[in-house]
C-alpha positions in Angstrom: -20.2 -26.5 26.8 -20.3 -22.8 26.8 -24.6 -22.6 25.2 -27.9 -24.3 24.9 -29.9 -24.4 22.2 -33.6 -25.0 22.8 -35.1 -24.0 19.2 -37.2 -27.2 19.2 -38.3 -26.4 22.9 -40.7 -23.8 23.9 -38.3 -20.7 24.7 -37.8 -19.7 28.9 -39.5 -17.2 30.4 -37.5 -15.6 33.2 -40.2 -14.0 34.6 -41.9 -17.6 35.4 -38.4 -19.1 36.6 -37.4 -15.9 39.0 -40.9 -14.7 40.1 -38.9 -12.4 42.5 -35.8 -11.2 40.2 -35.4 -7.4 39.6 -35.9 -6.8 35.9 -34.5 -3.4 34.3 -35.5 -2.5 30.9 -38.2 -5.0 30.5 -40.6 -6.8 31.9 -39.2 -10.6 31.6 -36.2 -11.9 28.9 -37.7 -14.7 27.0 -35.1 -17.3 26.2 -34.3 -19.8 23.1 -30.3 -20.2 24.2 -27.9 -19.2 27.1 -24.3 -18.8 27.0 -22.0 -18.6 29.8 -19.2 -17.0 27.7 -19.8 -14.0 26.3 -16.9 -14.7 23.6 -19.6 -17.4 22.3 -22.7 -15.2 22.3 -25.0 -15.3 19.6 -27.7 -13.1 18.3 -30.6 -13.6 20.6 -28.7 -15.0 23.7 -28.9 -14.2 27.1 -25.6 -14.2 28.2 -25.0 -14.4 31.8 -21.9 -12.4 33.5 -20.7 -13.4 37.1 -18.7 -10.2 38.2 -16.7 -12.1 40.5 -14.4 -14.4 37.7 -15.7 -11.9 34.6 -15.1 -8.3 33.6 -18.0 -6.2 33.7 -17.2 -4.2 31.2 -15.7 -6.3 28.6 -18.7 -8.9 28.8 -20.9 -6.2 28.0 -19.4 -5.0 25.3 -19.0 -8.2 23.2 -22.7 -8.9 24.5 -23.6 -5.9 22.8 -21.3 -6.0 19.6 -23.0 -10.1 19.0 -26.7 -8.5 19.5 -27.9 -10.6 23.0 -30.6 -10.5 23.7 -30.7 -9.5 27.5 -28.6 -10.3 30.3 -28.3 -11.9 33.6 -26.4 -11.3 36.5 -25.8 -10.3 39.8 -25.7 -6.7 40.2 -27.4 -3.5 37.5 -24.5 -3.1 34.5 -24.5 0.2 32.7 -25.8 -1.5 29.9 -29.4 -0.5 27.8 -29.5 -4.3 27.2 -32.4 -5.9 29.4 -31.5 -7.3 32.6 -32.4 -9.9 35.3 -31.1 -9.4 38.2 -30.8 -12.1 40.8 -29.2 -13.1 43.9 -26.9 -15.9 42.2 -25.9 -15.6 38.7 -24.5 -19.2 38.4 -27.6 -20.9 40.3 -30.0 -18.7 37.7 -27.9 -20.5 34.9 -28.6 -23.4 36.2 -32.1 -23.3 36.4 -32.4 -21.7 33.1 -30.1 -24.7 31.8 -32.4 -27.0 32.8 -36.3 -25.1 31.5 -34.3 -24.6 27.9 -33.8 -28.8 27.9 -37.3 -29.7 28.5 -37.1 -29.8 32.4 -35.7 -33.2 32.2 -34.4 -33.6 35.7 -38.5 -34.3 36.0 -39.0 -37.1 33.8 -35.7 -38.9 34.7 -35.2 -41.0 38.3 -31.5 -39.4 39.6 -29.3 -41.2 42.0 -26.5 -39.2 43.2 -23.1 -40.5 44.8 -21.4 -38.1 47.1 -18.4 -38.4 49.8 -14.9 -37.9 50.0 -13.6 -41.0 48.1 -15.2 -44.6 46.3 -17.7 -42.5 44.4 -16.5 -43.2 40.9 -16.4 -47.0 42.1 -19.7 -46.5 43.5 -21.6 -45.2 40.6 -20.3 -47.5 38.2 -21.7 -50.3 40.6 -25.0 -49.0 41.8 -25.2 -48.6 37.6 -24.0 -52.1 37.1 -26.8 -53.2 40.0 -29.7 -50.9 38.5 -29.5 -52.5 34.7 -29.4 -56.0 36.4 -32.9 -55.0 38.2 -33.9 -54.8 34.3 -33.6 -50.7 34.6 -32.3 -48.6 31.5 -29.4 -46.6 33.8 -27.2 -43.9 32.8 -23.7 -42.9 34.8 -22.2 -39.4 34.7 -18.5 -40.4 36.2 -15.0 -39.2 35.8 -14.4 -42.7 34.4 -16.5 -42.1 31.9 -20.3 -41.3 30.9 -23.1 -43.5 29.2 -26.5 -42.1 28.2 -28.1 -45.3 28.1 -27.3 -46.7 24.3 -23.3 -45.6 24.5 -20.1 -45.3 26.4 -17.8 -42.4 26.1 -15.2 -41.2 27.5 -15.6 -37.9 26.5 -12.9 -35.0 26.0 -14.6 -32.3 28.8 -16.3 -32.9 32.1 -19.8 -33.2 31.8 -19.8 -31.3 35.2 -21.8 -27.5 34.4 -25.2 -26.9 34.8 -25.5 -26.7 30.8 -23.7 -29.5 30.3 -25.5 -31.7 33.1 -28.7 -30.5 31.3 -28.0 -31.4 27.8 -26.8 -34.9 29.3 -29.7 -35.4 31.7 -31.9 -34.3 28.2 -30.2 -36.8 25.8 -30.4 -39.8 28.8 -34.7 -39.2 28.5 -34.7 -39.1 24.8 -32.6 -42.7 25.0 -35.7 -43.9 27.3 -33.4 -43.8 30.1 -35.5 -44.2 33.8 -32.0 -43.5 36.0 -29.3 -41.4 36.3 -26.4 -42.5 38.2 -24.6 -39.1 39.0 -21.2 -38.7 40.8 -21.4 -35.4 42.5 -17.8 -34.4 42.8 -16.5 -30.4 43.9 -16.5 -29.3 40.9 -20.6 -30.5 40.0 -21.1 -29.4 43.5 -19.7 -25.5 43.3 -20.9 -25.1 39.8 -24.5 -25.7 41.0 -25.2 -28.5 39.2 -27.5 -29.4 42.1 -29.7 -26.3 42.1 -32.6 -27.8 39.5 -32.3 -30.8 40.5 -34.5 -33.1 43.5 -32.0 -36.1 43.8 -34.7 -39.6 44.5 -31.8 -41.6 45.7 -28.5 -40.3 47.5 -25.7 -42.7 48.4 -23.0 -41.6 51.1 -19.3 -43.2 50.6 -17.3 -43.1 53.3 -17.0 -40.5 55.7 -17.3 -36.8 54.4 -15.9 -34.9 58.0 -14.7 -31.7 57.6 -14.4 -30.4 54.1 -12.1 -27.6 55.3 -13.7 -25.1 53.4 -16.3 -21.9 54.2 -19.3 -22.5 53.3 -22.2 -25.6 54.1 -21.0 -28.9 53.9 -21.2 -30.4 50.4 -23.1 -33.6 51.9 -25.7 -30.9 53.8 -25.9 -29.2 50.4 -26.5 -32.9 48.0 -29.4 -33.6 51.1 -31.1 -29.9 51.2 -32.0 -30.9 47.1 -32.8 -34.6 48.1 -36.6 -35.0 47.0 -39.2 -35.2 50.1 -40.5 -38.7 49.4 -36.3 -39.9 48.5 -34.0 -42.2 50.1 -30.3 -41.8 51.3 -28.2 -45.1 51.7 -25.5 -44.4 54.2 -22.6 -45.6 56.0 -23.1 -47.2 59.7 -19.5 -46.7 59.6 -19.6 -43.3 59.5 -21.6 -41.6 62.7 -20.9 -37.8 60.7 -22.8 -39.3 58.1 -25.4 -40.9 59.9 -25.7 -38.2 62.3 -26.3 -35.6 59.7 -28.9 -38.3 58.0 -30.8 -38.0 61.3 -31.0 -34.7 61.5 -32.0 -34.3 58.2 -35.3 -36.5 58.5 -35.3 -38.9 55.7 -35.8 -42.5 55.2 -32.4 -44.2 54.9 -31.1 -47.7 54.1 -27.6 -48.2 56.6 -24.6 -50.5 55.4 -21.9 -51.5 57.7 -18.7 -53.2 57.6 -18.1 -52.2 61.6 -21.3 -51.5 63.2 -24.6 -52.7 62.7 -26.2 -52.4 59.8 -29.6 -52.8 57.8 -27.1 -54.3 55.1 -24.2 -55.3 57.1 -20.8 -57.9 55.7 -17.8 -59.5 57.5 -14.3 -59.9 55.6 -14.3 -63.9 55.4 -10.8 -63.8 53.8 -8.5 -61.8 51.8 -6.2 -62.6 49.5 -3.7 -61.3 46.6 -6.6 -60.4 44.3 -9.8 -61.2 46.0 -11.7 -60.6 49.0 -14.4 -62.6 50.1 -17.5 -61.6 52.1 -20.2 -62.5 53.9 -23.1 -60.2 53.6 -26.4 -60.3 55.6 -29.4 -58.7 54.9 -32.6 -59.0 57.4 -32.7 -63.1 57.6 -30.3 -63.7 54.8 -26.7 -64.5 54.7 -24.7 -65.0 51.4 -21.3 -65.2 50.4 -19.6 -62.7 47.8 -15.8 -63.2 46.0 -15.0 -59.9 44.6 -11.5 -59.1 43.0 -12.0 -55.5 44.0 -9.7 -56.1 46.9 -10.0 -54.2 50.5 -12.5 -52.7 52.6 -12.4 -49.4 50.6 -14.1 -51.4 48.0 -15.8 -53.8 50.1 -17.9 -51.1 51.7 -18.4 -49.3 48.1 -19.6 -52.2 46.5 -22.2 -53.1 49.8 -23.6 -49.7 49.0 -24.2 -51.0 45.6 -25.8 -54.4 46.6 -27.7 -52.6 48.8 -29.1 -50.3 46.1 -29.3 -53.0 44.4 -32.0 -54.8 46.9 -34.0 -51.1 46.9 -34.6 -52.5 43.4 -35.8 -55.4 44.2 -33.3 -57.9 43.7 -33.2 -60.4 46.2 -29.4 -60.5 47.8 -27.5 -63.2 45.5 -28.7 -61.9 42.4 -27.7 -58.1 44.0 -24.4 -59.1 45.0 -24.3 -61.4 41.4 -24.4 -57.8 39.6 -22.3 -56.4 41.8 -18.9 -58.9 41.0 -19.9 -59.2 37.8 -17.7 -56.2 37.5 -14.4 -57.5 37.7 -12.2 -54.5 36.9 -12.4 -50.8 37.1 -9.1 -48.5 35.8 -7.5 -46.6 38.5 -9.0 -47.9 41.0 -6.8 -51.4 42.8 -6.5 -52.2 39.2 -4.2 -55.2 39.5 -1.1 -55.9 36.4 0.6 -59.3 37.4 2.9 -61.7 35.2 5.4 -64.2 35.2 7.9 -63.7 37.6 7.8 -60.6 38.4 5.9 -58.4 41.0 2.4 -57.4 41.2 1.3 -54.5 39.6 -1.8 -51.9 41.3 -2.7 -49.1 39.7 -4.7 -46.3 42.6 -5.8 -43.0 42.2 -5.0 -42.7 45.7 -3.9 -39.1 45.3 -4.8 -38.1 49.3 -3.2 -39.1 52.4 -6.5 -40.6 54.1 -6.7 -43.1 50.7 -3.2 -43.2 50.2 -2.5 -44.9 53.8 -6.0 -47.2 53.2 -5.1 -48.6 49.7 -1.3 -49.2 51.5 -3.3 -50.8 54.5 -4.8 -53.1 52.0 -2.3 -54.4 49.9 -0.2 -55.5 53.3 -3.2 -57.6 54.6 -3.1 -59.3 50.8 0.8 -59.8 50.6 2.4 -63.6 51.9 5.4 -62.5 51.9 7.8 -60.0 49.7 8.2 -56.1 50.6 5.7 -53.8 49.2 6.6 -50.9 46.7 4.8 -46.9 46.8 6.0 -45.2 43.5 3.5 -42.2 44.5 2.8 -38.5 43.1 1.3 -35.6 44.4 -1.5 -33.2 43.3 0.6 -30.5 42.5 -2.4 -27.9 43.6 -3.2 -29.6 47.2 -0.8 -27.8 49.8 2.1 -28.7 52.1 0.6 -29.9 54.7 -0.8 -32.8 52.2 2.0 -33.1 50.4 3.6 -33.8 54.1 0.9 -35.9 55.0 1.8 -38.0 51.7 5.1 -38.5 52.3 4.1 -39.7 55.8 1.6 -42.3 54.7 4.1 -43.7 52.2 7.0 -44.4 54.8 4.8 -45.7 57.1 3.0 -48.6 55.3 5.4 -48.9 52.3 8.9 -51.0 52.5 10.1 -48.8 49.6 9.0 -45.2 48.1 9.5 -43.8 45.0 8.4 -40.0 44.5 7.8 -39.4 40.7 5.7 -36.1 39.0 2.3 -36.6 38.4 -0.4 -34.6 35.2 1.5 -31.1 36.3 4.9 -32.8 34.5 8.3 -32.7 35.7 7.9 -28.9 36.4 6.4 -28.9 39.4 7.8 -32.0 41.0 11.3 -30.3 42.9 8.4 -28.7 45.1 6.2 -31.6 45.9 9.0 -33.7 46.3 10.9 -31.4 49.0 7.0 -30.9 50.5 6.8 -34.9 50.8 9.8 -35.0 52.7 8.8 -33.0 55.2 6.7 -35.6 56.6 9.2 -38.5 56.5 11.1 -39.4 59.6 13.7 -40.8 57.3 14.6 -38.5 54.5 17.5 -40.4 53.1 15.1 -43.6 52.0 12.8 -42.7 49.6 14.1 -42.4 45.8 13.2 -39.8 44.2 12.8 -39.6 40.3 11.4 -36.9 37.9 10.9 -39.5 35.2 7.2 -40.9 35.5 8.5 -43.4 33.1 11.7 -43.9 34.7 10.4 -44.5 38.2 7.8 -46.8 37.7 9.9 -48.8 34.6 13.2 -48.8 38.0 10.7 -50.2 40.1 9.2 -53.0 38.3 13.3 -54.8 37.3 14.0 -54.3 41.3 11.3 -55.3 42.4 11.7 -59.0 43.2 8.5 -61.4 41.9 6.8 -61.8 45.4 6.5 -58.0 46.1 3.8 -55.8 45.5 4.4 -52.0 44.0 1.7 -49.6 44.0 1.5 -46.7 41.5 -0.7 -44.3 43.3 -1.9 -41.1 42.0 -0.3 -38.6 39.4 -3.7 -39.2 37.2 -5.2 -36.5 35.5 -8.1 -35.0 36.3 -9.0 -32.5 33.6 -11.4 -34.8 31.8 -12.3 -38.3 31.6 -10.2 -38.8 28.2 -7.4 -37.5 30.0 -8.2 -39.7 33.2 -8.2 -43.0 31.1 -5.8 -41.9 29.3 -3.0 -41.4 32.0 -4.0 -44.6 33.7 -4.0 -47.0 30.7 -0.3 -44.9 29.8 0.3 -46.1 33.0 -0.5 -49.5 32.3 1.2 -49.7 28.8 4.7 -49.3 30.9 4.1 -51.4 33.4 3.4 -54.6 30.9 6.2 -53.1 28.8 8.3 -53.1 31.9 7.4 -56.3 32.9 8.1 -58.6 29.6 12.3 -57.1 30.0 14.8 -59.5 31.2 14.7 -59.2 35.5 17.3 -56.6 37.0 19.8 -58.8 38.8 18.8 -58.1 42.4 22.3 -57.4 44.0 22.8 -54.5 41.6 20.8 -52.5 44.1 21.5 -49.5 45.7 22.1 -49.9 49.8 20.2 -47.0 52.0 22.5 -45.5 54.0 20.4 -45.8 57.9 20.0 -41.4 58.8 19.4 -41.1 62.3 16.9 -40.4 63.8 16.2 -37.7 66.3 
C-alpha cells in the first residue's frame, strides 16, 4: 500500500501528533491523505521522504509536480513546501496512518505473537481459541488474513504501517473485538508497533539473540505492551522469561519441560498423532492432536493458555485448539496407499530443520527418513552450511534442491550446504524442485518418511500458499504413479572421513 485515504474522517493535525516536531513554512500541516511513495502522490497529499532509502531531490521534484501539501521528513530539505521534521520519519508515518484510519488501535483488543519460530501456527491457534470463547476475532499471518468476516490470502503482505492501519480499521468496522497479529521481522522494521499498545503478547520458542545491531525484537514488543497487558511466555525459554520479568509485566507461563502455570507432557507420539497430558492448576486433561511434535505441542499449549485467559475451562480450550487439524506448510502430512508419507514444512533455518527432523525420527516406525531441503538464497553461507549439517545429522538421505528463488541460486546455496557436511558425496543435488520431489517419492519405500523442507515464497500470503499447494500437487501426482523398483536406486560410494 502506498497511500491511505481518510476523506470521510477529520483531517489529522501534525502539530497535535508531534508537538515537539519542527515545522518549516507553516505552523501546522493538516493531513487528509498520506503517501510514502512520491510516484503515487496526489494533490493535497502529505508525502514521507525517507532519505535513507529514497533520493530526496527526486522525491521533492515529484512532490512539487504532483501538488503535495507538505513533507514529513527527518531533515530540512531545500523545498518551498511546508515541512514537518521529526526524529524518525517511518515511526511518524505509522502514527499518522493510525490517526487517519480513526485510531482503530484504541477500539480493538490487540494480541501480538512474536518469536523465532511458530508464530504463524500459534497465531492461527490463538484465533481459534478466542473464537471458541465467543469473541469475534480477526488475524493477520503469513498464510493470510481475516477481518472477522472474510478469510483471504492477499497478493501483498500486510506488514507496513498504512496497510496495518487500514486492516485494523476494517476489523473494527466488521465488529471484531480482538485482532491477532503475527509480529514478523518486516513489521517490526517498518515500525508497525509504533501506534499500538498491545493488550496481550504471546511469545513462542526461545528468542535468543537476534544477531543484529539495535534493540532485541522481543524488547521492542514489550515496550509497546499496554501497562495493564499480559504476556504468555514459555517457561522453557529462560531468556524470554528473564526479559518479561525485567519488564515487570503480568505473565502466564506454559511449558513442556519446566514447571509452568500450564504444563504438558508428551504421553505418546506416533506418525500423524501426538497425545499430550495438559495440567492447569488442579485439572489435567488429555489432548490428541494431528499437529505433531514438541514444537507444535508448545505452540498449542500457548493457545490453550490464551483460551483459558478468555475464560474457557481446560477441556474447552483443548477442544478449540485441536479443532485446527492442518496448517499448510506446518508439519503438513500427505499420505497415500503403498507409498511413503510426505511432510511439508517451512523449516528454512538450521534450528527449525533440526527440530522437525527429530520429531519425524521419533514418530517413524521403521523405514528411512528422507529430507528434500532448499536453502533460502538470502541467508548467509554459514546458515546454509548449518542447514546441510542438520540434514546430514538427522536424515538418512538428503536431497538438495532449489527454492522460491529458482535454479539460478541453486549452485551457490548447494555448495554452501555441502561445506557443512562431513560426507559430501552422500547428498543428492537436483536443481529442479519438481524432479527432486518426484525422485524422492518414486524411490522411497512405503515405510519411509519424506520431509520437504523450506523453499517456499515469503513475498506475500498468496505466494506462500501457492508454492505450498504446488508442492502438495506434485507429491499427490507422484504418489499415484507406479512404484519404482527399489533395486535400481544408485549406490553411494563411501567418502573417507578425515
